[in-house]
N, C-alpha and C positions, 0 to 999 in steps of 0.2 A: 620319116614323121618329119612334114613340116614344119617348121621352124624352129626342128631340134637334131642337135649332131652327136654325134658319137662321140665319146673322151673317154681318156686313161690312164690312169694312176698313179702312179707302186704305192702302197702306201703300207705300213704297218707286215712287212713279207707278202702281200700281198698287189697281185695288180686288180686293180678296183677297172669296171665296164658302168660307164653312169652314161646318162640322156640327159643334155640340159638342153634350155633354153626361156626366151624368154624374158624381163624385165623387172627389177624389181628389188624387194625383200626374197632372204631365198627362202623357199619350201622343199622337205627334203623327203621322198620317200621310198617308204620300206615295205619290200611286195611280202609276202606270205608264200607257203610250200600249196600244191607242188606250181609254181606260178614266177615270171623274174620282170624288171622291170615293167612288159610287158604289161601288165594287168591292168597301168594309171593309164594309158595311153587314151581314152573315152575320158579321161577327167583334163587332161593335158593340159590340151590346147586352149582351153576357158581358163584356168588357171593362169596360165602365163601369159595372159594380156593385162594379169597388173602382177604378179610376180615370176621372180627367175626359178625355175624348176629345173629338183634333180632328182634322174631318179636312178639310185644301182643299179647293178645285181651284187645281191650281196656273196657276202665270198664261199665261192663252189660253185654258183650257181650263176646262168648264163654264159657271158660271155667275159667275166670273171675267172681270174683263176681257180685252181682248186689246191686248196695249201691240206698239210696231210690234217692237223691238228686246230684249235682256237675258234669252234661253232661257239661254247657259250654264247650266253648275252652281251657280257662284258667288253667281251673281244675282238665281236662283229660292233656292239658301236662306238670301239675306238679304232675300227678303221674306220667305217664316217666319220670321228670327229675330229681325223687325221682327214681325208679327204676332204671334208670342208678348214680348215685350217690352212689346205693348200691352197685354195682356190680363197683366201682371204676373206672368209663368211665368219665372225664371230657374234656375231645371232640368229639364232633358226628359226625356225617355224618346221616340227617335224611330225608327221605323217607315220605311223605305221601297222600295216594289217599282218593278222596272223601271225607265223613267225616275227614279222615286223615289228607286231604290237611289244615285246620281251626286248628288242634290239631297243627300240624308241625312247623306254622304259630306262633301260639300263643308262642308255646316254641321255636327258632328264636327269639320271640321281646322279650321274657323277659327275657331270659339267652342266648344274644347274646354273649358273651364271650366262652358258650360249646361249641355253634353247628357252626363245620366248614364249610360245606353244608350242601344247604336246595336244595331238590328237590319236585314239587309239582302237581301233575298227577288229572285232568280228575275232577276240580272241582272247585266254587268258594266260595270266601272269604265273609261271610257277614257281608253288613253292608259299603263296599269297590266299592267303582264305583257305576256303574250302573246294574247293573244285567240285564241280556237276557230274554225271556218272552218262546223263544226256544229254542233248541238244535240248529244246523246246519245244520240239513237236514230236522229243523222243529217241533220234536216233542213240542208238549207245556209242562213246565217245572210247570204243574197245582201239583205236591204231596207234595212242602213242607207247600205251603198252607195246605192241608189238614194231612198230617201228624204232626202239631202244633196243632190241634183242640185233648184238652185235649181229653182224652178216648173215642175218635170214635176208632179213627183207628184202635185200636185191635180190638174195637167190631166185627168191620166188616172185619178186616183180619182174626182175628183166628181162626183155624181150615180149614182157604183157604189158608194158604200160598203160596204152590205151582202156585195155577191162579194167585197169588199177585207178587210174584215174579219171574215169567214167562211173565208175559209184561212187565219188567224192562230192564231184559235178552232178551230178543225182539227187544225191542221197542226204546231199546238207543246206539244199537250193530247198528255194519256197515252193516250188513246182517241180519236177523229175525235165523237162522242158526250158526251166527257164534261162540256164550260161545257153551260151551259143556255144556250135560244134568250134569254130576257131576257135575259142579259149581252150577248150582240149586238145587240140591240135596245137596249138602254141606249146603246152603243159608237157603235152608227147612229144614234140622237136625238141626243145630244153634238155629234158631231164632222159631222153636216151642218148645223149651227148656223151664220150668218154668220162666215168666217173660222180658226173652228172649227180644222175641216180644214190649211190652212197653217199655225195656230200648232202642232201637233202637229209637224209636218213640223221646225219650225224648230228642235222641241230634237235632232233627227239633224242639224241644219246646223252645229247648235252647237258636238254633239261634236269638230273639231277646237282649237276652243277651250277648252272643257270636259278636253281632255284637257293641252291648257297649262296648264292650273291647278294640276291633281292631280298635275304633275312638278314644281310647287314646292309643293304641297302634304303629298306624303306624303315632303317633306324632315325634317318632322314626327313621329314614329308615333303613333298613337292610341294614347290611356291607358287608356280606359273597357271594360269589359266592352264585345264583341261577339258576335253572332246571326248567323251567316251561314245563309240559309238557300235549299233548294237544289226543282225538283220533278226529281227519279231521271232523268224523258224529258226531261228539256231539259236543266238546266245544272248539275245532280244537285251535286257539291261544288265547281264551279269556283269560285262565290262563295263558298266558305269560302278557296281554294288565294287568290286573290286579294288578300280584306280580308289575309289573311297579311300579304306584302307591303309592307300599309300602317301593318298595329298589330299589341299585341303581346296581347291579350287576344281569341281567338277560338273560338266555337264553332261547330259545324261542325257543320250535318243537311239529309239529302238524302230527301226525302220522297218514301214509297214511294206509287206507283199515282200519279204527278201528274208531270205538263208547269211550264208557263209560267204557269199562270193559277191561280196558288195560294188567288188567295182563291173560287176557281172550285170548283177540283178538290178541294180539299182544306183549306175551311175548318178542322173542329174540328180535325183535328191542327196547322193553323197553331197554331191559338187553345190549344190547350197550349201546346205549345212555348216562345210569348207568353206565358201565365199566369205559367209555370217560371220562366223567364228574368227576364221584371221585377219576379219577387218575390224571386229568390234575394240 
């Protein structure tokens, strides 16, 4: 992508791949499942006109190496913390979508003096509050429990990634055709690589541990500004409700004509919210 370079750093027992570009204060973008850094491509160029944009592949995913363990939120947050320290950044704004939201929260709660602003996008924090059983559009949230069963999900999904991921991109969007086919193809390519499918499910299998970690982390409330973004057809204001249980200064936004895949469905609206929040 023009203006950005691929880089690698060895931290915390993992070789992290990240894409970096722009200049100014650092903004770290943490992707979700079944995605990689590439989900942010639509907003990265505009963010990079004002900020140094860093978009890593989380451990086990994309071009990052695949360790056997360490997929709980605190360990993955430590990966990103150490990466930023290695790059010389001590004050950082972080944006986390889906599983990246849990990582972003764990990072902010573990190193509150390091995170200047926190943005959470379309997900739920493990063990915080009462989780919904369905999206705002009524789609049941059955898949986390399925993904948690050791070994089963990859046996059933391997070789059928396109069919499986297509279900999520269609059913958790505000309309079935809202997510472009290129996003599905990118997910299939990324998670069809050796061990990536298993690593993706490992994030769900680590959720009980992440929930235990969050129970300790939330004893100290976050004081930095927090922006919680939902899609009105998926989680809506629920991320904001959750963040108010753990943070003092929370702004909630629910994007119209948007489901779970915010960076594909409403990248312009998300970019507008980010630029306003980060510059405030």
